[in-house]
OpenMM code with the backbone's topology and positions (N, CA, C; nanometers):
from openmm import Vec3, app, unit

residues = "UNK UNK UNK UNK UNK UNK UNK UNK UNK UNK UNK UNK UNK UNK UNK UNK UNK UNK UNK UNK UNK UNK UNK UNK UNK UNK UNK UNK UNK UNK UNK UNK UNK UNK UNK UNK UNK UNK UNK UNK UNK UNK UNK UNK UNK UNK UNK UNK UNK UNK UNK UNK UNK UNK UNK UNK UNK UNK UNK UNK UNK UNK UNK UNK UNK UNK UNK UNK UNK UNK UNK UNK UNK UNK UNK UNK UNK UNK UNK UNK UNK UNK UNK UNK UNK UNK UNK UNK UNK UNK UNK UNK UNK UNK UNK UNK UNK UNK UNK UNK UNK UNK UNK UNK UNK UNK UNK UNK UNK UNK UNK UNK UNK UNK UNK UNK UNK UNK UNK UNK UNK UNK UNK UNK UNK UNK UNK UNK UNK UNK UNK UNK UNK UNK UNK UNK UNK UNK UNK UNK UNK UNK UNK UNK UNK UNK UNK UNK UNK".split()
positions = [
    Vec3(12.2227, 9.5382, 8.0940),
    Vec3(12.1084, 9.6084, 8.1510),
    Vec3(12.1246, 9.6123, 8.3076),
    Vec3(12.1062, 9.7290, 8.3631),
    Vec3(12.1234, 9.7487, 8.5127),
    Vec3(12.0015, 9.6966, 8.5784),
    Vec3(12.0223, 9.6438, 8.6914),
    Vec3(11.9176, 9.6000, 8.7793),
    Vec3(11.8749, 9.7097, 8.8776),
    Vec3(11.9588, 9.8127, 8.8840),
    Vec3(11.9277, 9.9217, 8.9759),
    Vec3(11.8431, 10.0281, 8.9033),
    Vec3(11.7513, 10.0918, 8.9724),
    Vec3(11.6762, 10.2012, 8.9052),
    Vec3(11.6317, 10.2974, 8.9990),
    Vec3(11.5737, 10.4087, 8.9374),
    Vec3(11.5221, 10.5213, 9.0132),
    Vec3(11.4079, 10.5842, 8.9320),
    Vec3(11.2894, 10.5943, 8.9954),
    Vec3(11.1796, 10.6711, 8.9372),
    Vec3(11.1552, 10.7941, 9.0183),
    Vec3(11.1174, 10.9041, 8.9507),
    Vec3(11.0936, 11.0303, 9.0129),
    Vec3(10.9638, 11.0880, 8.9442),
    Vec3(10.8663, 11.1231, 9.0305),
    Vec3(10.7476, 11.1881, 8.9783),
    Vec3(10.7062, 11.3025, 9.0715),
    Vec3(10.6627, 11.4130, 9.0084),
    Vec3(10.6146, 11.5235, 9.0864),
    Vec3(10.4674, 11.5497, 9.0552),
    Vec3(10.4024, 11.6084, 9.1583),
    Vec3(10.2572, 11.6389, 9.1418),
    Vec3(10.2350, 11.7627, 9.2284),
    Vec3(10.1626, 11.8573, 9.1633),
    Vec3(10.1129, 11.9779, 9.2409),
    Vec3(9.9957, 11.9441, 9.3252),
    Vec3(9.9945, 11.9982, 9.4408),
    Vec3(9.8807, 11.9847, 9.5328),
    Vec3(9.8272, 12.1271, 9.5711),
    Vec3(9.6973, 12.1319, 9.5997),
    Vec3(9.6311, 12.2529, 9.6471),
    Vec3(9.6367, 12.2661, 9.8021),
    Vec3(9.6528, 12.1596, 9.8696),
    Vec3(9.6604, 12.1702, 10.0176),
    Vec3(9.7939, 12.2204, 10.0653),
    Vec3(9.8044, 12.2686, 10.1800),
    Vec3(9.9259, 12.3238, 10.2329),
    Vec3(10.0379, 12.2124, 10.2419),
    Vec3(10.1539, 12.2495, 10.2024),
    Vec3(10.2691, 12.1497, 10.1925),
    Vec3(10.3016, 12.1044, 10.3386),
    Vec3(10.2949, 12.1925, 10.4387),
    Vec3(10.3266, 12.1421, 10.5752),
    Vec3(10.2249, 12.0437, 10.6218),
    Vec3(10.1035, 12.0618, 10.5882),
    Vec3(9.9995, 11.9682, 10.6353),
    Vec3(10.0225, 11.8357, 10.5648),
    Vec3(10.0556, 11.8332, 10.4392),
    Vec3(10.0800, 11.7081, 10.3690),
    Vec3(10.1939, 11.6318, 10.4273),
    Vec3(10.2983, 11.7111, 10.4575),
    Vec3(10.4227, 11.6459, 10.5239),
    Vec3(10.3873, 11.5949, 10.6554),
    Vec3(10.3079, 11.6659, 10.7319),
    Vec3(10.2747, 11.6122, 10.8700),
    Vec3(10.1990, 11.4827, 10.8609),
    Vec3(10.1119, 11.4675, 10.7603),
    Vec3(10.0416, 11.3396, 10.7492),
    Vec3(10.1397, 11.2219, 10.7301),
    Vec3(10.2442, 11.2375, 10.6526),
    Vec3(10.3399, 11.1292, 10.6384),
    Vec3(10.4388, 11.1187, 10.7508),
    Vec3(10.4560, 11.2237, 10.8294),
    Vec3(10.5477, 11.2260, 10.9325),
    Vec3(10.4857, 11.1771, 11.0619),
    Vec3(10.3614, 11.2234, 11.0906),
    Vec3(10.3053, 11.1974, 11.2177),
    Vec3(10.1672, 11.1221, 11.2112),
    Vec3(10.0995, 11.1229, 11.0987),
    Vec3(9.9659, 11.0636, 11.0985),
    Vec3(9.9445, 10.9620, 10.9850),
    Vec3(10.0451, 10.8775, 10.9657),
    Vec3(10.0309, 10.7786, 10.8620),
    Vec3(9.9140, 10.6858, 10.8841),
    Vec3(9.8710, 10.6690, 11.0079),
    Vec3(9.7614, 10.5844, 11.0374),
    Vec3(9.6338, 10.6412, 10.9849),
    Vec3(9.6214, 10.7649, 10.9561),
    Vec3(9.5094, 10.8398, 10.8910),
    Vec3(9.4951, 10.8161, 10.7449),
    Vec3(9.6014, 10.7684, 10.6766),
    Vec3(9.6039, 10.7644, 10.5347),
    Vec3(9.4964, 10.6541, 10.4908),
    Vec3(9.4778, 10.5580, 10.5687),
    Vec3(9.3772, 10.4522, 10.5248),
    Vec3(9.2317, 10.5117, 10.5279),
    Vec3(9.2062, 10.6015, 10.6101),
    Vec3(9.0663, 10.6731, 10.6070),
    Vec3(9.0638, 10.7751, 10.4896),
    Vec3(9.1731, 10.8252, 10.4491),
    Vec3(9.1813, 10.9248, 10.3357),
    Vec3(9.1784, 10.8558, 10.2037),
    Vec3(9.2325, 10.7372, 10.1993),
    Vec3(9.2442, 10.6517, 10.0726),
    Vec3(9.1996, 10.5050, 10.0940),
    Vec3(9.0794, 10.4855, 10.1332),
    Vec3(9.0362, 10.3485, 10.1741),
    Vec3(9.0430, 10.2487, 10.0605),
    Vec3(9.0396, 10.2882, 9.9421),
    Vec3(9.0486, 10.1967, 9.8285),
    Vec3(9.1948, 10.1586, 9.7892),
    Vec3(9.2852, 10.2263, 9.8623),
    Vec3(9.4337, 10.2078, 9.8286),
    Vec3(9.5104, 10.1454, 9.9447),
    Vec3(9.4832, 10.2030, 10.0664),
    Vec3(9.5515, 10.1611, 10.1873),
    Vec3(9.4574, 10.1094, 10.2889),
    Vec3(9.4886, 9.9955, 10.3527),
    Vec3(9.4028, 9.9348, 10.4475),
    Vec3(9.4347, 9.9626, 10.5890),
    Vec3(9.5592, 9.9625, 10.6325),
    Vec3(9.5891, 9.9795, 10.7686),
    Vec3(9.7358, 10.0122, 10.7852),
    Vec3(9.7688, 10.0620, 10.8963),
    Vec3(9.9058, 10.0899, 10.9406),
    Vec3(9.9216, 10.0260, 11.0847),
    Vec3(10.0268, 9.9685, 11.1128),
    Vec3(10.0545, 9.9095, 11.2445),
    Vec3(10.2012, 9.9546, 11.2761),
    Vec3(10.2216, 10.0098, 11.3945),
    Vec3(10.3503, 10.0540, 11.4335),
    Vec3(10.4147, 9.9578, 11.5359),
    Vec3(10.5215, 9.9058, 11.5141),
    Vec3(10.5825, 9.8057, 11.6081),
    Vec3(10.7171, 9.8565, 11.6502),
    Vec3(10.7433, 9.8585, 11.7878),
    Vec3(10.8671, 9.9018, 11.8396),
    Vec3(10.9542, 9.7692, 11.8491),
    Vec3(11.0761, 9.7829, 11.8021),
    Vec3(11.1713, 9.6705, 11.8056),
    Vec3(11.2847, 9.7203, 11.8973),
    Vec3(11.3175, 9.6326, 11.9921),
    Vec3(11.4275, 9.6724, 12.0939),
    Vec3(11.3982, 9.8070, 12.1667),
    Vec3(11.2740, 9.8356, 12.1867),
    Vec3(11.2352, 9.9488, 12.2619),
    Vec3(11.2507, 10.0859, 12.1917),
    Vec3(11.3193, 10.0949, 12.0716),
    Vec3(11.3468, 10.2173, 12.0109),
    Vec3(11.3087, 10.2178, 11.8571),
    Vec3(11.3574, 10.1198, 11.7915),
    Vec3(11.3408, 10.1135, 11.6512),
    Vec3(11.1877, 10.1037, 11.6123),
    Vec3(11.1431, 10.1817, 11.5270),
    Vec3(10.9988, 10.1767, 11.4820),
    Vec3(10.9857, 10.1207, 11.3461),
    Vec3(10.9190, 10.0023, 11.3450),
    Vec3(10.8922, 9.9367, 11.2151),
    Vec3(10.7464, 9.9623, 11.1904),
    Vec3(10.7143, 9.9987, 11.0647),
    Vec3(10.5736, 10.0303, 11.0264),
    Vec3(10.5313, 9.9181, 10.9218),
    Vec3(10.4174, 9.8585, 10.9525),
    Vec3(10.3559, 9.7578, 10.8707),
    Vec3(10.2298, 9.8110, 10.8098),
    Vec3(10.2148, 9.7950, 10.6833),
    Vec3(10.0930, 9.8513, 10.6130),
    Vec3(10.0499, 9.7594, 10.5073),
    Vec3(9.9189, 9.7625, 10.4782),
    Vec3(9.8541, 9.6894, 10.3714),
    Vec3(9.8060, 9.7902, 10.2682),
    Vec3(9.8186, 9.7456, 10.1412),
    Vec3(9.7784, 9.8379, 10.0332),
    Vec3(9.7203, 9.7518, 9.9183),
    Vec3(9.6498, 9.8196, 9.8312),
    Vec3(9.6003, 9.7550, 9.7066),
    Vec3(9.6816, 9.7962, 9.5866),
    Vec3(9.7436, 9.6947, 9.5239),
    Vec3(9.8346, 9.7180, 9.4109),
    Vec3(9.7956, 9.6285, 9.2980),
    Vec3(9.7611, 9.6778, 9.1848),
    Vec3(9.7191, 9.6016, 9.0681),
    Vec3(9.6028, 9.5057, 9.1043),
    Vec3(9.5070, 9.5572, 9.1829),
    Vec3(9.3918, 9.4823, 9.2232),
    Vec3(9.4057, 9.3776, 9.3366),
    Vec3(9.5252, 9.3639, 9.3920),
    Vec3(9.5521, 9.2662, 9.4893),
    Vec3(9.5981, 9.3293, 9.6158),
    Vec3(9.5464, 9.2854, 9.7350),
    Vec3(9.6046, 9.3335, 9.8627),
    Vec3(9.7432, 9.2798, 9.8897),
    Vec3(9.8273, 9.3758, 9.9245),
    Vec3(9.9667, 9.3396, 9.9473),
    Vec3(10.0046, 9.3979, 10.0817),
    Vec3(10.1253, 9.3582, 10.1388),
    Vec3(10.1714, 9.4121, 10.2603),
    Vec3(10.3238, 9.4538, 10.2496),
    Vec3(10.3544, 9.5439, 10.3330),
    Vec3(10.5021, 9.5879, 10.3381),
    Vec3(10.5345, 9.6308, 10.4799),
    Vec3(10.6583, 9.6219, 10.5112),
    Vec3(10.7142, 9.6743, 10.6357),
    Vec3(10.8265, 9.7706, 10.5999),
    Vec3(10.8370, 9.8812, 10.6700),
    Vec3(10.9432, 9.9729, 10.6411),
    Vec3(10.9986, 10.0353, 10.7678),
    Vec3(11.1197, 10.0824, 10.7569),
    Vec3(11.1875, 10.1660, 10.8615),
    Vec3(11.2119, 10.3042, 10.8007),
    Vec3(11.2002, 10.4086, 10.8846),
    Vec3(11.2292, 10.5443, 10.8346),
    Vec3(11.3809, 10.5580, 10.8397),
    Vec3(11.4369, 10.5919, 10.7281),
    Vec3(11.5863, 10.6116, 10.7167),
    Vec3(11.6330, 10.7551, 10.7325),
    Vec3(11.5440, 10.8495, 10.6855),
    Vec3(11.5900, 10.9905, 10.6970),
    Vec3(11.4632, 11.0812, 10.7015),
    Vec3(11.4736, 11.1890, 10.7828),
    Vec3(11.3676, 11.2845, 10.7940),
    Vec3(11.4368, 11.4234, 10.7970),
    Vec3(11.3842, 11.5107, 10.7139),
    Vec3(11.4359, 11.6523, 10.7075),
    Vec3(11.3047, 11.7282, 10.7202),
    Vec3(11.2710, 11.7810, 10.8355),
    Vec3(11.1537, 11.8529, 10.8604),
    Vec3(11.1681, 11.9996, 10.8280),
    Vec3(11.2835, 12.0588, 10.8456),
    Vec3(11.2954, 12.2019, 10.8379),
    Vec3(11.3216, 12.2519, 10.6925),
    Vec3(11.4218, 12.1975, 10.6323),
    Vec3(11.4688, 12.2466, 10.5005),
    Vec3(11.3858, 12.1911, 10.3881),
    Vec3(11.3809, 12.0572, 10.3853),
    Vec3(11.3220, 11.9986, 10.2652),
    Vec3(11.1951, 11.9295, 10.2864),
    Vec3(11.1485, 11.9116, 10.4034),
    Vec3(11.0197, 11.8345, 10.4290),
    Vec3(11.0194, 11.7009, 10.3568),
    Vec3(11.1262, 11.6231, 10.3932),
    Vec3(11.1547, 11.4957, 10.3231),
    Vec3(11.1396, 11.3769, 10.4182),
    Vec3(11.0967, 11.2699, 10.3718),
    Vec3(11.0940, 11.1470, 10.4514),
    Vec3(11.1368, 11.0352, 10.3560),
    Vec3(11.2383, 10.9556, 10.3993),
    Vec3(11.2905, 10.8500, 10.3129),
    Vec3(11.2703, 10.7234, 10.4043),
    Vec3(11.2084, 10.6137, 10.3402),
    Vec3(11.1866, 10.4873, 10.4140),
    Vec3(11.2481, 10.3805, 10.3332),
    Vec3(11.2949, 10.2734, 10.4020),
    Vec3(11.3503, 10.1529, 10.3394),
    Vec3(11.2470, 10.0420, 10.3625),
    Vec3(11.2055, 9.9783, 10.2600),
    Vec3(11.1199, 9.8519, 10.2690),
    Vec3(11.2051, 9.7424, 10.3220),
    Vec3(11.1642, 9.6780, 10.4335),
    Vec3(11.2404, 9.5745, 10.4919),
    Vec3(11.1624, 9.4357, 10.4878),
    Vec3(11.0457, 9.4354, 10.4370),
    Vec3(10.9686, 9.3146, 10.4344),
    Vec3(10.8443, 9.3256, 10.3523),
    Vec3(10.7833, 9.2090, 10.3192),
    Vec3(10.6524, 9.2166, 10.2489),
    Vec3(10.6685, 9.1846, 10.1014),
    Vec3(10.5562, 9.1992, 10.0323),
    Vec3(10.5391, 9.1647, 9.8942),
    Vec3(10.6362, 9.2373, 9.7995),
    Vec3(10.6648, 9.3590, 9.8204),
    Vec3(10.7550, 9.4359, 9.7294),
    Vec3(10.8869, 9.3668, 9.7216),
    Vec3(10.9332, 9.3035, 9.8259),
    Vec3(11.0676, 9.2464, 9.8254),
    Vec3(11.0660, 9.1098, 9.7594),
    Vec3(10.9532, 9.0590, 9.7105),
    Vec3(10.9506, 8.9383, 9.6319),
    Vec3(11.0100, 8.9579, 9.5018),
    Vec3(11.0079, 9.0811, 9.4457),
    Vec3(11.0617, 9.1120, 9.3111),
    Vec3(11.1894, 9.2035, 9.3201),
    Vec3(11.2063, 9.2704, 9.4289),
    Vec3(11.3133, 9.3699, 9.4392),
    Vec3(11.4087, 9.3204, 9.5570),
    Vec3(11.5395, 9.3377, 9.5363),
    Vec3(11.6395, 9.3111, 9.6420),
    Vec3(11.6380, 9.4254, 9.7450),
    Vec3(11.6173, 9.5454, 9.7016),
    Vec3(11.6062, 9.6621, 9.7832),
    Vec3(11.5074, 9.7551, 9.7265),
    Vec3(11.4420, 9.8359, 9.8165),
    Vec3(11.3395, 9.9328, 9.7719),
    Vec3(11.3304, 10.0431, 9.8779),
    Vec3(11.3468, 10.1710, 9.8237),
    Vec3(11.3342, 10.2854, 9.9082),
    Vec3(11.2263, 10.3768, 9.8490),
    Vec3(11.1456, 10.4331, 9.9364),
    Vec3(11.0463, 10.5331, 9.8955),
    Vec3(11.0912, 10.6728, 9.9612),
    Vec3(11.0839, 10.7769, 9.8873),
    Vec3(11.1071, 10.9127, 9.9400),
    Vec3(10.9912, 11.0055, 9.8996),
    Vec3(10.9356, 11.0662, 9.9939),
    Vec3(10.8327, 11.1744, 9.9674),
    Vec3(10.8874, 11.3067, 10.0134),
    Vec3(10.8931, 11.3991, 9.9205),
    Vec3(10.9454, 11.5300, 9.9517),
    Vec3(10.8401, 11.6378, 9.9191),
    Vec3(10.8094, 11.7263, 10.0106),
    Vec3(10.7078, 11.8266, 9.9867),
    Vec3(10.7730, 11.9598, 10.0026),
    Vec3(10.7407, 12.0448, 9.9026),
    Vec3(10.7971, 12.1859, 9.9072),
    Vec3(10.7004, 12.2825, 9.8569),
    Vec3(10.7145, 12.4047, 9.8997),
    Vec3(10.6346, 12.5205, 9.8461),
    Vec3(10.7311, 12.6042, 9.7623),
    Vec3(10.6723, 12.6398, 9.6411),
    Vec3(10.7367, 12.7314, 9.5571),
    Vec3(10.6419, 12.8425, 9.5220),
    Vec3(10.6473, 12.9477, 9.5906),
    Vec3(10.5519, 13.0596, 9.5822),
    Vec3(10.4115, 13.0055, 9.6130),
    Vec3(10.3245, 13.0186, 9.5270),
    Vec3(10.1825, 12.9726, 9.5462),
    Vec3(10.1701, 12.8217, 9.5250),
    Vec3(10.2691, 12.7575, 9.4719),
    Vec3(10.2545, 12.6134, 9.4356),
    Vec3(10.3103, 12.5314, 9.5492),
    Vec3(10.2440, 12.4147, 9.5712),
    Vec3(10.2935, 12.3084, 9.6608),
    Vec3(10.3201, 12.1891, 9.5794),
    Vec3(10.4363, 12.1361, 9.5908),
    Vec3(10.4816, 12.0316, 9.5091),
    Vec3(10.5132, 11.9073, 9.5965),
    Vec3(10.4667, 11.7868, 9.5498),
    Vec3(10.4999, 11.6606, 9.6136),
    Vec3(10.5838, 11.5871, 9.5128),
    Vec3(10.7019, 11.5450, 9.5562),
    Vec3(10.7910, 11.4636, 9.4747),
    Vec3(10.8037, 11.3256, 9.5363),
    Vec3(10.7759, 11.2224, 9.4591),
    Vec3(10.7885, 11.0839, 9.5029),
    Vec3(10.9133, 11.0262, 9.4279),
    Vec3(11.0059, 10.9640, 9.5091),
    Vec3(11.1205, 10.9016, 9.4478),
    Vec3(11.1233, 10.7537, 9.4888),
    Vec3(11.1462, 10.6718, 9.3984),
    Vec3(11.1569, 10.5255, 9.4305),
    Vec3(11.3012, 10.4827, 9.3753),
    Vec3(11.3782, 10.4289, 9.4722),
    Vec3(11.5105, 10.3714, 9.4400),
    Vec3(11.4983, 10.2221, 9.4657),
    Vec3(11.5443, 10.1421, 9.3701),
    Vec3(11.5224, 10.0000, 9.3825),
    Vec3(11.6339, 9.9178, 9.3122),
    Vec3(11.6428, 9.7926, 9.3507),
    Vec3(11.7233, 9.6974, 9.2792),
    Vec3(11.6438, 9.5790, 9.2472),
    Vec3(11.6267, 9.5475, 9.1210),
    Vec3(11.5440, 9.4303, 9.0855),
    Vec3(11.6223, 9.2955, 9.1141),
    Vec3(11.5476, 9.1869, 9.1335),
    Vec3(11.6124, 9.0660, 9.1588),
    Vec3(11.6600, 9.0023, 9.0316),
    Vec3(11.5926, 9.0342, 8.9154),
    Vec3(11.6418, 8.9908, 8.7859),
    Vec3(11.5882, 9.0813, 8.6781),
    Vec3(11.6344, 9.0588, 8.5575),
    Vec3(11.5964, 9.1510, 8.4473),
    Vec3(11.4540, 9.1409, 8.3989),
    Vec3(11.3874, 9.0371, 8.4437),
    Vec3(11.2445, 9.0202, 8.3975),
    Vec3(11.1463, 9.0972, 8.4895),
    Vec3(11.1973, 9.1536, 8.6019),
    Vec3(11.1078, 9.2269, 8.6883),
    Vec3(11.0892, 9.3678, 8.6337),
    Vec3(10.9683, 9.4133, 8.6181),
    Vec3(10.9394, 9.5455, 8.5618),
    Vec3(10.9793, 9.6545, 8.6511),
    Vec3(11.0009, 9.7731, 8.5968),
    Vec3(11.0154, 9.8960, 8.6810),
    Vec3(10.8886, 9.9164, 8.7489),
    Vec3(10.8857, 9.9754, 8.8724),
    Vec3(10.7711, 9.9918, 8.9564),
    Vec3(10.6799, 10.1098, 8.9106),
    Vec3(10.6483, 10.1184, 8.7861),
    Vec3(10.5663, 10.2252, 8.7409),
    Vec3(10.4247, 10.2238, 8.8014),
    Vec3(10.3675, 10.1076, 8.8218),
    Vec3(10.2310, 10.0931, 8.8816),
    Vec3(10.2402, 10.1324, 9.0320),
    Vec3(10.3435, 10.1100, 9.1044),
    Vec3(10.3580, 10.1571, 9.2353),
    Vec3(10.3693, 10.3063, 9.2445),
    Vec3(10.4422, 10.3620, 9.1519),
    Vec3(10.4482, 10.5124, 9.1396),
    Vec3(10.3101, 10.5730, 9.1146),
    Vec3(10.2311, 10.5085, 9.0200),
    Vec3(10.1012, 10.5577, 8.9961),
    Vec3(10.0124, 10.5453, 9.1215),
    Vec3(10.0306, 10.4396, 9.2025),
    Vec3(9.9545, 10.4243, 9.3264),
    Vec3(9.9948, 10.5418, 9.4198),
    Vec3(10.1200, 10.5748, 9.4342),
    Vec3(10.1502, 10.6920, 9.5246),
    Vec3(10.1032, 10.8202, 9.4641),
    Vec3(10.0958, 10.8452, 9.3396),
    Vec3(10.0501, 10.9723, 9.2855),
    Vec3(9.9001, 10.9741, 9.3058),
    Vec3(9.8255, 10.8646, 9.2934),
    Vec3(9.6774, 10.8627, 9.3111),
    Vec3(9.6490, 10.8777, 9.4626),
    Vec3(9.7318, 10.8244, 9.5447),
    Vec3(9.7092, 10.8453, 9.6886),
    Vec3(9.7302, 10.9914, 9.7250),
    Vec3(9.8335, 11.0598, 9.6656),
    Vec3(9.8505, 11.1965, 9.6807),
    Vec3(9.7304, 11.2827, 9.6465),
    Vec3(9.6675, 11.2469, 9.5376),
    Vec3(9.5466, 11.3154, 9.4955),
    Vec3(9.4365, 11.2931, 9.5864),
    Vec3(9.4187, 11.1684, 9.6414),
    Vec3(9.3194, 11.1430, 9.7417),
    Vec3(9.3361, 11.2168, 9.8710),
    Vec3(9.4548, 11.2260, 9.9169),
    Vec3(9.4823, 11.3029, 10.0405),
    Vec3(9.4589, 11.4476, 10.0146),
    Vec3(9.4920, 11.4991, 9.8995),
    Vec3(9.4605, 11.6445, 9.8687),
    Vec3(9.3089, 11.6694, 9.8705),
    Vec3(9.2329, 11.5743, 9.8021),
    Vec3(9.0896, 11.5956, 9.7969),
    Vec3(9.0338, 11.5867, 9.9443),
    Vec3(9.0792, 11.4997, 10.0220),
    Vec3(9.0287, 11.4827, 10.1574),
    Vec3(9.0593, 11.6064, 10.2476),
    Vec3(9.1830, 11.6557, 10.2297),
    Vec3(9.2235, 11.7763, 10.2987),
    Vec3(9.1511, 11.9022, 10.2594),
    Vec3(9.1101, 11.9089, 10.1332),
    Vec3(9.0403, 12.0325, 10.0831),
    Vec3(8.8938, 12.0326, 10.1220),
    Vec3(8.8337, 11.9170, 10.1382),
    Vec3(8.6908, 11.9111, 10.1834),
    Vec3(8.6596, 11.9976, 10.2907),
] * unit.nanometer
topology = app.Topology()
chain = topology.addChain("A")
for resn in residues:
    res = topology.addResidue(resn, chain)
    for name in ("N", "CA", "C"):
        topology.addAtom(name, app.Element.getBySymbol(name[0]), res)
């Protein structure tokens, strides 16, 4: 059994794809006000004057947890994609490595958000992160509802 895995989920949204991408690119600190029952706060820390580490608290399976991540890739023009690497926090208690990617695209009248989680478990008893994926999809719905109001 492989310890490496990948989950991919897509969800249609009614708000404009560019607006949704901009929230994750430039306004992550606003997510806690859009999804207060899921995300508590974002703190941005500069390391060595240039590297930006983001620290955030979130509610997962009824428990407040924390994570730190670095942005690994951004494609604003072609794919509206942001990929981050988790570098600290509760997620890494069960996983050796963990990456989140959020990709937003427009296909005609539809706007599609794709979440990708790439991970390596520390051992075979660690479950696949389906509940984390559910959290991301529910957060997407909350942001959509907030933006449509």
